[in-house]
C-alpha positions as a printed NumPy array, in Angstrom:
array([[-36.93 , -31.337, -47.834],
       [-35.489, -28.293, -47.091],
       [-32.308, -26.799, -49.606],
       [-30.703, -26.928, -46.612],
       [-31.661, -30.672, -45.841],
       [-30.971, -31.726, -49.037],
       [-27.704, -30.092, -49.024],
       [-26.64 , -31.926, -45.961],
       [-28.152, -35.116, -47.158],
       [-26.092, -34.486, -50.442],
       [-22.766, -33.707, -48.512],
       [-23.711, -37.217, -46.39 ],
       [-23.499, -39.35 , -49.181],
       [-20.042, -37.528, -50.159],
       [-18.86 , -38.166, -46.647],
       [-19.777, -42.311, -46.492],
       [-18.425, -42.493, -50.073],
       [-14.903, -41.18 , -48.819],
       [-15.412, -43.306, -45.992],
       [-15.816, -46.289, -48.183],
       [-12.985, -45.653, -49.667],
       [-15.022, -44.854, -52.76 ],
       [-13.684, -41.576, -52.74 ],
       [-10.144, -40.585, -52.132],
       [-11.002, -36.669, -51.643],
       [-11.41 , -33.936, -48.914],
       [-15.08 , -33.76 , -47.863],
       [-16.584, -30.51 , -48.45 ],
       [-17.242, -28.072, -45.628],
       [-21.306, -27.368, -47.832],
       [-22.895, -28.662, -50.873],
       [-24.605, -26.108, -52.843],
       [-27.964, -26.995, -54.637],
       [-30.152, -24.544, -56.89 ],
       [-33.217, -25.422, -58.979],
       [-32.58 , -26.456, -62.078],
       [-31.849, -24.174, -65.   ],
       [-33.42 , -24.566, -68.072],
       [-33.686, -27.399, -70.141],
       [-32.52 , -29.59 , -66.558],
       [-35.01 , -31.866, -64.633],
       [-35.878, -32.815, -60.769],
       [-36.5  , -30.398, -58.453],
       [-32.947, -29.404, -57.346],
       [-29.36 , -29.694, -58.995],
       [-25.635, -29.856, -58.035],
       [-22.54 , -29.69 , -59.437],
       [-20.863, -31.129, -56.544],
       [-19.604, -34.317, -58.628],
       [-17.634, -31.788, -60.884],
       [-15.952, -30.183, -58.296],
       [-14.572, -33.472, -56.913],
       [-13.852, -34.974, -60.327],
       [-10.357, -33.265, -60.419],
       [ -9.121, -33.838, -56.538],
       [-10.855, -37.346, -57.29 ],
       [ -9.235, -38.269, -60.357],
       [-12.079, -39.416, -61.516],
       [-14.301, -38.15 , -65.025],
       [-17.211, -35.98 , -63.078],
       [-19.756, -38.459, -64.655],
       [-18.225, -41.498, -62.945],
       [-18.213, -39.431, -59.744],
       [-21.697, -38.215, -60.217],
       [-22.91 , -42.138, -60.843],
       [-21.267, -43.233, -57.609],
       [-22.907, -40.317, -55.712],
       [-26.16 , -41.159, -57.371],
       [-26.369, -44.807, -56.408],
       [-26.249, -43.687, -52.685],
       [-28.821, -40.879, -52.861],
       [-31.18 , -42.654, -54.812],
       [-32.25 , -44.622, -51.522],
       [-31.898, -41.519, -49.217],
       [-35.083, -40.764, -47.318],
       [-36.71 , -37.573, -48.814],
       [-35.224, -38.299, -52.333],
       [-37.689, -40.109, -54.754],
       [-34.9  , -39.682, -57.738],
       [-31.793, -39.026, -58.858],
       [-30.536, -38.444, -62.789],
       [-27.15 , -37.503, -64.382],
       [-27.06 , -35.127, -67.063],
       [-24.492, -33.351, -69.179],
       [-20.877, -33.805, -67.884],
       [-21.776, -34.985, -64.722],
       [-24.647, -32.902, -62.841],
       [-26.595, -34.772, -60.359],
       [-30.703, -33.696, -60.595],
       [-32.765, -34.358, -57.844],
       [-36.533, -34.945, -57.384],
       [-37.651, -34.678, -53.896],
       [-40.306, -37.317, -52.422],
       [-43.756, -35.785, -51.615],
       [-44.555, -37.711, -48.519],
       [-45.188, -35.147, -46.05 ],
       [-46.695, -31.988, -48.364],
       [-46.635, -29.927, -45.237],
       [-43.483, -30.348, -44.11 ],
       [-42.253, -26.987, -45.429],
       [-45.298, -24.586, -43.941],
       [-44.668, -26.825, -40.433],
       [-40.698, -26.384, -40.523],
       [-41.221, -22.549, -41.074],
       [-44.155, -21.921, -38.973],
       [-41.803, -23.768, -36.007],
       [-38.873, -21.441, -36.362],
       [-40.473, -18.178, -37.19 ],
       [-37.899, -15.545, -37.968],
       [-35.61 , -17.956, -37.347],
       [-36.118, -20.115, -40.442],
       [-33.603, -20.079, -42.851],
       [-30.24 , -19.605, -40.263],
       [-27.627, -22.053, -40.528],
       [-24.558, -22.758, -38.455],
       [-22.396, -22.033, -41.997],
       [-20.602, -19.307, -40.521],
       [-20.378, -20.513, -36.804],
       [-17.339, -19.097, -34.703],
       [-16.233, -16.848, -37.707],
       [-16.035, -13.186, -36.78 ],
       [-15.714, -10.499, -39.287],
       [-15.169,  -6.746, -39.149],
       [-17.308,  -4.564, -41.172],
       [-15.298,  -1.528, -42.39 ],
       [-17.352,   1.467, -44.25 ],
       [-17.075,   5.086, -44.697],
       [-19.145,   7.808, -42.959],
       [-21.845,   7.855, -45.367],
       [-25.111,   6.634, -45.195],
       [-25.496,   4.13 , -47.536],
       [-22.867,   2.64 , -46.371],
       [-24.094,   2.697, -42.614],
       [-27.346,   0.755, -43.931],
       [-26.177,  -1.649, -45.679],
       [-23.633,  -2.65 , -43.33 ],
       [-26.346,  -2.459, -40.259],
       [-28.292,  -5.093, -42.54 ],
       [-25.298,  -6.97 , -43.36 ],
       [-24.234,  -7.745, -39.833],
       [-27.651,  -9.113, -39.082],
       [-27.695, -11.572, -42.179],
       [-24.313, -13.291, -40.719],
       [-25.872, -13.337, -37.483],
       [-28.412, -15.673, -38.947],
       [-25.322, -18.084, -40.144],
       [-23.64 , -18.065, -36.95 ],
       [-21.278, -15.444, -37.34 ],
       [-19.858, -12.258, -35.44 ],
       [-19.669,  -9.051, -36.951],
       [-18.987,  -5.512, -35.98 ],
       [-18.706,  -2.372, -37.803],
       [-15.715,  -0.045, -37.937],
       [-16.139,   3.54 , -39.275],
       [-13.188,   4.674, -41.787],
       [ -9.879,   3.849, -42.754],
       [ -7.86 ,   1.745, -40.286],
       [ -4.339,   0.34 , -40.732],
       [ -4.471,  -1.958, -37.496],
       [ -4.784,  -5.609, -38.284],
       [ -7.477,  -7.641, -36.968],
       [ -7.908, -10.789, -35.783],
       [-11.614, -10.711, -37.805],
       [-12.162, -11.231, -41.201],
       [-12.115,  -8.043, -42.736],
       [-15.026,  -6.801, -45.308],
       [-14.16 ,  -3.582, -46.915],
       [-18.313,  -2.422, -47.662],
       [-17.957,   0.42 , -50.167],
       [-21.229,   0.865, -52.01 ],
       [-22.149,   3.154, -54.461],
       [-23.212,   6.314, -52.56 ],
       [-26.663,   7.499, -52.73 ],
       [-27.236,  10.664, -54.715],
       [-29.129,  12.941, -51.882],
       [-30.08 ,  12.375, -48.607],
       [-32.757,   9.509, -48.503],
       [-34.281,  10.346, -45.181],
       [-36.711,  12.506, -47.111],
       [-38.513,   8.825, -48.016],
       [-39.23 ,   7.753, -44.048],
       [-37.135,   5.028, -42.704],
       [-38.526,   2.41 , -44.253],
       [-38.729,   3.418, -47.802],
       [-35.142,   4.948, -47.432],
       [-33.468,   1.708, -46.048],
       [-35.136,  -0.257, -48.896],
       [-34.108,   2.236, -51.31 ],
       [-30.361,   2.027, -50.057],
       [-30.339,  -1.934, -49.598],
       [-32.403,  -3.321, -53.312],
       [-29.637,  -2.257, -55.749],
       [-26.379,  -4.131, -55.734],
       [-23.719,  -2.387, -54.011],
       [-22.155,  -1.489, -57.164],
       [-25.117,   0.052, -58.645],
       [-26.47 ,   3.8  , -57.846],
       [-29.544,   3.833, -55.423],
       [-32.752,   5.603, -56.461],
       [-34.111,   7.984, -54.059],
       [-37.519,   9.348, -55.41 ],
       [-41.261,   8.76 , -54.213],
       [-41.647,   5.477, -56.187],
       [-40.335,   4.012, -53.294],
       [-43.674,   5.427, -51.236],
       [-46.379,   5.04 , -54.137],
       [-48.688,   1.973, -53.014],
       [-49.049,   0.644, -56.629],
       [-48.505,  -2.697, -57.796],
       [-44.835,  -1.407, -59.533],
       [-43.425,  -0.582, -56.096],
       [-41.74 ,  -3.418, -55.028],
       [-41.497,  -2.268, -51.234],
       [-45.394,  -1.746, -51.158],
       [-45.638,  -5.314, -53.103],
       [-43.48 ,  -6.896, -50.305],
       [-45.267,  -5.315, -47.533],
       [-48.542,  -5.278, -48.613],
       [-48.076,  -9.407, -49.067],
       [-47.379,  -9.436, -45.776],
       [-50.508,  -7.377, -44.613],
       [-52.327,  -9.683, -46.661],
       [-51.432, -12.924, -44.729],
       [-52.38 , -11.578, -41.562],
       [-55.582, -10.551, -43.641],
       [-56.402, -14.194, -44.435],
       [-55.301, -15.595, -40.863],
       [-58.077, -12.848, -39.325],
       [-61.019, -13.626, -42.044],
       [-60.196, -17.558, -41.846],
       [-60.598, -17.128, -38.047],
       [-64.053, -15.83 , -38.702],
       [-64.861, -18.524, -40.932],
       [-64.2  , -20.818, -37.885],
       [-61.043, -22.378, -39.147],
       [-56.755, -22.062, -39.033],
       [-53.983, -23.143, -40.317],
       [-52.883, -26.753, -40.222],
       [-49.536, -27.706, -42.558],
       [-50.396, -30.525, -45.427],
       [-51.622, -31.028, -48.673],
       [-53.022, -27.783, -50.41 ],
       [-54.357, -29.714, -53.479],
       [-58.569, -30.615, -52.984],
       [-59.507, -34.179, -53.01 ],
       [-60.163, -34.483, -56.699],
       [-57.1  , -32.907, -57.511],
       [-55.023, -34.931, -55.122],
       [-56.29 , -37.909, -56.196],
       [-55.924, -37.738, -60.061],
       [-52.48 , -35.243, -60.074],
       [-49.373, -36.551, -59.638],
       [-47.267, -33.959, -57.4  ],
       [-46.074, -31.165, -59.002],
       [-42.221, -30.43 , -59.235],
       [-41.914, -27.685, -61.219],
       [-42.35 , -24.39 , -59.857],
       [-40.797, -21.709, -60.977],
       [-39.961, -18.879, -58.745],
       [-42.943, -16.365, -59.272],
       [-42.043, -12.806, -60.317],
       [-43.965,  -9.318, -61.127],
       [-45.076, -10.035, -64.198],
       [-47.243, -13.445, -63.187],
       [-48.928, -11.768, -59.953],
       [-52.132, -10.488, -60.175],
       [-52.862,  -6.876, -60.053],
       [-52.656,  -5.458, -56.38 ],
       [-55.441,  -2.965, -55.368],
       [-54.134,   0.096, -54.235],
       [-56.414,   0.174, -51.572],
       [-56.576,  -3.856, -49.936],
       [-60.104,  -4.427, -48.846],
       [-61.65 ,  -7.661, -47.149],
       [-59.736, -10.546, -48.382],
       [-62.939, -12.248, -49.308],
       [-64.316, -10.078, -51.372],
       [-60.631,  -9.821, -53.322],
       [-60.907, -13.236, -53.645],
       [-64.717, -13.388, -55.428],
       [-62.984, -10.829, -57.638],
       [-60.824, -13.267, -58.895],
       [-62.729, -15.358, -60.162],
       [-63.908, -18.023, -57.508],
       [-66.069, -19.391, -60.004],
       [-63.07 , -21.115, -61.963],
       [-62.805, -25.113, -61.169],
       [-60.153, -25.395, -63.346],
       [-57.671, -22.519, -61.753],
       [-58.871, -23.797, -58.419],
       [-57.41 , -27.097, -58.867],
       [-54.177, -26.105, -60.343],
       [-50.959, -26.313, -58.133],
       [-50.872, -22.707, -57.889],
       [-48.693, -23.402, -54.328],
       [-45.548, -24.362, -56.695],
       [-44.125, -20.946, -57.055],
       [-44.727, -20.142, -53.483],
       [-43.546, -23.298, -52.163],
       [-40.487, -22.84 , -54.703],
       [-39.64 , -19.256, -53.166],
       [-40.163, -20.428, -49.435],
       [-37.658, -23.421, -50.378],
       [-35.186, -21.662, -51.413],
       [-35.069, -18.688, -49.087],
       [-32.402, -20.244, -46.516],
       [-30.28 , -20.579, -49.817],
       [-30.823, -16.959, -50.511],
       [-29.754, -16.245, -46.867],
       [-26.746, -18.261, -46.797],
       [-25.861, -16.573, -49.817],
       [-26.537, -12.796, -48.713],
       [-23.948, -13.598, -46.297],
       [-21.104, -15.49 , -47.924],
       [-21.485, -12.59 , -50.524],
       [-21.846,  -9.7  , -48.309],
       [-25.058,  -8.721, -50.286],
       [-27.812,  -8.369, -48.091],
       [-29.608,  -7.167, -51.657],
       [-30.062, -10.79 , -52.408],
       [-32.308, -11.109, -49.712],
       [-34.401,  -8.17 , -50.275],
       [-34.942,  -9.243, -54.114],
       [-35.776, -12.707, -52.661],
       [-38.202, -11.245, -50.832],
       [-39.871,  -9.509, -54.062],
       [-40.06 , -12.996, -55.252],
       [-41.741, -14.363, -52.348],
       [-44.288, -11.783, -51.982],
       [-45.   , -12.057, -56.111],
       [-45.802, -15.765, -55.085],
       [-47.978, -15.181, -51.815],
       [-50.035, -12.86 , -54.217],
       [-50.495, -15.121, -56.789],
       [-51.408, -17.568, -54.683],
       [-53.615, -16.304, -52.006],
       [-57.164, -16.076, -53.667],
       [-57.123, -20.12 , -53.117],
       [-56.877, -19.704, -49.352],
       [-60.268, -19.044, -48.058],
       [-63.184, -21.038, -49.431],
       [-65.558, -19.637, -52.255],
       [-69.263, -19.059, -52.069],
       [-71.4  , -21.88 , -50.202],
       [-67.961, -23.854, -50.202],
       [-66.883, -25.087, -46.683],
       [-63.51 , -24.991, -45.285],
       [-61.547, -28.256, -45.921],
       [-58.104, -29.905, -45.316],
       [-56.74 , -27.963, -48.166],
       [-57.731, -24.532, -47.509],
       [-56.176, -24.986, -43.704],
       [-53.084, -26.238, -45.69 ],
       [-53.417, -23.047, -48.046],
       [-53.56 , -20.711, -45.045],
       [-50.827, -22.682, -43.228],
       [-48.571, -22.045, -46.461],
       [-49.799, -18.45 , -46.474],
       [-49.329, -17.922, -43.011],
       [-45.503, -19.154, -43.612],
       [-44.536, -16.584, -46.559],
       [-45.883, -13.932, -43.693],
       [-43.319, -15.354, -41.161],
       [-40.654, -15.433, -44.02 ],
       [-41.555, -11.576, -45.191],
       [-41.791, -10.352, -41.482],
       [-38.363, -12.025, -40.888],
       [-36.673, -11.143, -44.113],
       [-37.737,  -7.407, -43.697],
       [-36.215,  -7.338, -39.772],
       [-33.111,  -8.349, -41.222],
       [-33.182,  -5.44 , -43.449],
       [-34.312,  -3.202, -40.475],
       [-38.194,  -2.365, -42.085],
       [-41.109,  -2.634, -40.521],
       [-43.716,  -5.307, -41.182],
       [-46.888,  -3.753, -41.344],
       [-50.236,  -6.01 , -39.775],
       [-52.616,  -3.719, -41.851],
       [-51.771,  -1.56 , -45.525]])
């Protein structure tokens, strides 16, 4: 179950409680679910009970317990726990471990799109400045993924507009970014938040791991290389359980995967070579590491992507999308060494499932880069 599907499940529980007369409130347009904060539990949490408590005239925990009873029987939810003043902590069922990869591969670049802003029109007003142009262009694309229509207007205008007006005034670039080339210049202008000054220097061109743009584009190229090398070994992707048989039989499904970051990813070589050679170099004989659920950070990063895309649209902040692509890339780079068989090992169902998850990450990276107007290379 993806965050978008989970949000809709919680929303249905609220609507049923209202329809049955247990709550007297206006049903919200949407419910936000997010990864639990430190000290939390479950796969996701939501504060919807706290939001509804005031209008309902009920204590937040009472509302949370009411919703908990309805959610506990919902398909795809293994458990619900009420914590603190009224937070709902949700643990997902692992009935179909390949569901996430299957959905992403089916939707391709459209994964993360929704109708949250369907029917809404936006007028993005910007000055004649290169960073504003680039941010507005990406914001227009991001808004479209959520069902909105947007157009860009230059300069100040006193004319009223039937559309919602977005006055976009990001901190200007300190110098002409064109010297970096199209892709690197767009990344340099989009990655920082609008209130931060962008850094225009050659670091954006460096092919090393401390360059986020290189990691994102390299991670996408790695997913394509994995597909090519798997084909050479005679197998293709098939969504399913990424754990090997021994681990699947003895381990409970992991629900603790934190989002990956650059510090947890392995060193990225500056001159990427054959995937199988790179996999061997990472320690193919380490059976304990192979059995570990290294897919958890990647699943978490991919699962939350639709929510990040929605936030990027509603907050008019494409920088949120850029930073999430870095999270996905780092998680993929920490997982990709498990995809191909090692040594005399034969391709298994777990290998096919891992390849499917890697290909899903590649689809998300390619789709996200496209929204930013940046190329996703097949080779790097």
